[in-house]
C-alpha angles and dihedrals in degrees: 000000000000125000094262092055092047092052091048090050093051093047093049091045092055096051098047086088095036102075112138094358113138099206126048093219090058095038093056095047113026121066120241091209131080139182107213091194093059109106124223104174105065136141087259097052095043092048095048090042092054091048089057094044093051095040094048092046090055096043094048095047091046089050092056088069095048132086091247119024117221120207140186113233128205092256092054089050090056093049096047095040094057098066090042091055092042093050090048090056089052102047104031111079115240094015119149128218115295104253136208091244092055088048090051091047090056090048092052091053092047091047089063090060093043094051092043088062092045093052090042092057094046102044119348098056096070093045093052092046090056092047092045090057087064092052093244121211110260093231091058090042092052099044093046093056093041092052096050089049091061102035091092095059097079095053092041091057093050095043094053089096091058105032106028114027102047113089094224093065096080102166092211089196087079098051098080089050092051090047090055093045092053091045090061096043107029125066109190124186123217120245090256093052091050092050104036106013126238118336135183108280131188119251090255092052092048091050093051096043096044101066095184091055090045091053092047093050093050090048093051092048090050092048092052096044097047091063087074102057094032099046121350102040111016091168087081090073091065103025107171095175098163091057089064090069088075110004094185095051108109096191093051091049094049094048103040110025125103090248091042117060098287096229113194091001093293089148121044135181106219095184121094089207094058092040095053103025095103105004099048124221116331089207094074099055121100113253094246090056092052091049090051093052091044091052091049092048094053094043098045105029102033099035114020098038094053089048091052090046092049094052087061095222108178090005091289092165090070090062135056112276091236109351131132106329113214119129106358135047114251121203091261096045092049092051093047091048088053094051091045088061090044091055090062094067095027093063093053094048092044091050092049094048101040103028106020097101092045092049091050093049092047090049090053100040111024113093136148087267093048113036092160140269096283113127094238093045090053092051095047090047088072090071126080111269134223112238119233091243090067090061092042093051091051090048092048092052091049090047093053092048091049094049095046095044096047094043097044092045089048092235095123134349115254094244090056088051089057091046094051092048091049091053092051093045091051092065098044100088101041096043089038088060090051092051097041095050100037101032090231141111112019088160115055134198093197094061090048091050093051092051087051094049094049092044090052092047087056089051090241092136089076086075113049094203092052098049094044093047090049091051094045094051095046097044097041097052086054099048097034090057092053092046091055092045092051090056090046088059090048089054089045091058097045093039103244104163119249094243097052087044092053090048092048094051094045095047094045091046093053096044094043096050092043095051095038095052092041092053093046092047090051091052092048093049089049091058100257113151133178127180097226124139136182113296089234091059089065090071120093091237095048094047094048094047091053100042107035107083092184088075131259093259100035141069113358088001095058092117089063088076087084086073089068089074085071091075090058093045091048092052093048105040100073092052103073094048090047092051093047092047088064087072117078094231092057099035090120088072086074085082095054105112113187097176090056091050095046097046094047095048088045090074090071141137109354097042102024116026120212093253092055093051092046091051090046091053094044092053093046096046095043092052092044097051097038103037119346099065089068101088093203088071098036096109089057089056090054090048090052090052092049093044092052090050092049095050090047093049094052091047092050092051093051096041094046102042100034102032125012097037087053092047093247106148133181113259113277118265135147094279096055103030091126101039096117090063135042110293107218099169141338083232105064093188088070092068099035129089119249 
């Protein structure tokens, strides 16, 4: 077979499944067929799902009291659940074949526990630590956590018509999971095999055609490699190679190191964990989204930040340009704080300009009886639906419990509870559109910052329990809603009916919150303590807002009022590109996405250093332009992403539980000389003052 025939075969093979699909990413990954009779909610799927929910709840809470916290990701759930379901079908009399829908049902339940831990680390952790210091009553403790777990249901039910049913809201985060699910349950033959039967293939052809083998090989390679940055050679996580040319050169260190601004790739993060820890996998983003972020990175980090640094505003030249942000703004942290504020107004204006008409039409036309003409919407419409009032009743009950608990425990007055929930709910649709279309940024610094700013303006920061409760409620209703909606879209693609989905999310939510809070309360009562705070508090902006009672814009912080110009800039900046995109010559500006740029760059430098974001972009763009843009291989890209995540996850579990948490370290050598402390950069000049 010559090269032309092989290419034609591969192209045909990819589009056998793609009939009637509107987007290539979905067409190459999600099946266009469904068996309505195939059950998803069975004794087997519920039992295995509960095992994962309880087990993950215990592991994650236990991990929060360890030096290094292990976790179980969604990909690992898929891989472990398959043999459990298969063995069940062999040993339990009368069992049927373990199906993809049962597998997906288990994943949806486990995702609740996974995202509970994620939200816990970002927002709830600090709140509970403050309340625990006052020896809180367990009943208050329990009902507070239970209520915030369910507050997102009401909004999720209403926003289905905007963030689940339309075909353009892809939620790319789900595509690697679907690719792995189908790899375990579908065995497709190539066009050649269907026509001529099996033939002798090269090792490369067999690897590409056998997706399960391909996934296993990638996972093994990832597992082996991650031992180096996680345990043997930690220096790879902050690999400032260009700085080694002249280790004593301050300018070189500031400009090229991982914790500097990583110009020309002088600082790289050669650790998939550090690269994807907060930003997620770069392999799942659409190419246009990666190009947007790359453009923003070059413009803001490599051009604007050096200009701000050079002007010596606030004596920036006496500090690292990026560095380890603790007590003072650096040039990079001030610029990223500015654009974080700008993203708040930019996302609303962008949504109004680019999606306003669609949102209005969907509001008027999308109902449970008319989910749209999308292929997947038509197939899911055959299943019994869940009325909006079910979600609203659940939300109302959670709201009442939250108000009564917080007010009666004197953590936060009930009217402030309503205010914080309103703030979080306000951001759900616009930022939900960003995440659902781009596959990026479920968690969001900007929303957290706004809750902080409003809480401080109400003088709530004078009482730690009030300000942290205010933040937790506002932020969690925002992110919890998007978490539920993301899983709704997963179920939408693999055809889990709305009613089994609703039952799975409710059951998993109740069991997860009950076990998680019970386990944590037991540890606290037993005297276990751990000085961990919300990830967002590690930023200069978050720390200052919480700890400076003079006010972020008053007294010694008067100069911070300049940051308020960001709201005006954010509201203005999407307008010119939108106007120009109306003209045919500049129609490409329709893809310019300022909220995506601002929110991504806003993670820097405390949470995501420049070198990590540069490496993330480099990986994503290289794969996209060399391999991923060819839709006939897109499912392989998703399998690579999932395989890398799986290998990393297994390595983290082994390294954390068996080694680091027992203070068993790799023998000292030059590449791990600093492993017992926080490794900020292999180039120390990048985090030191001049």
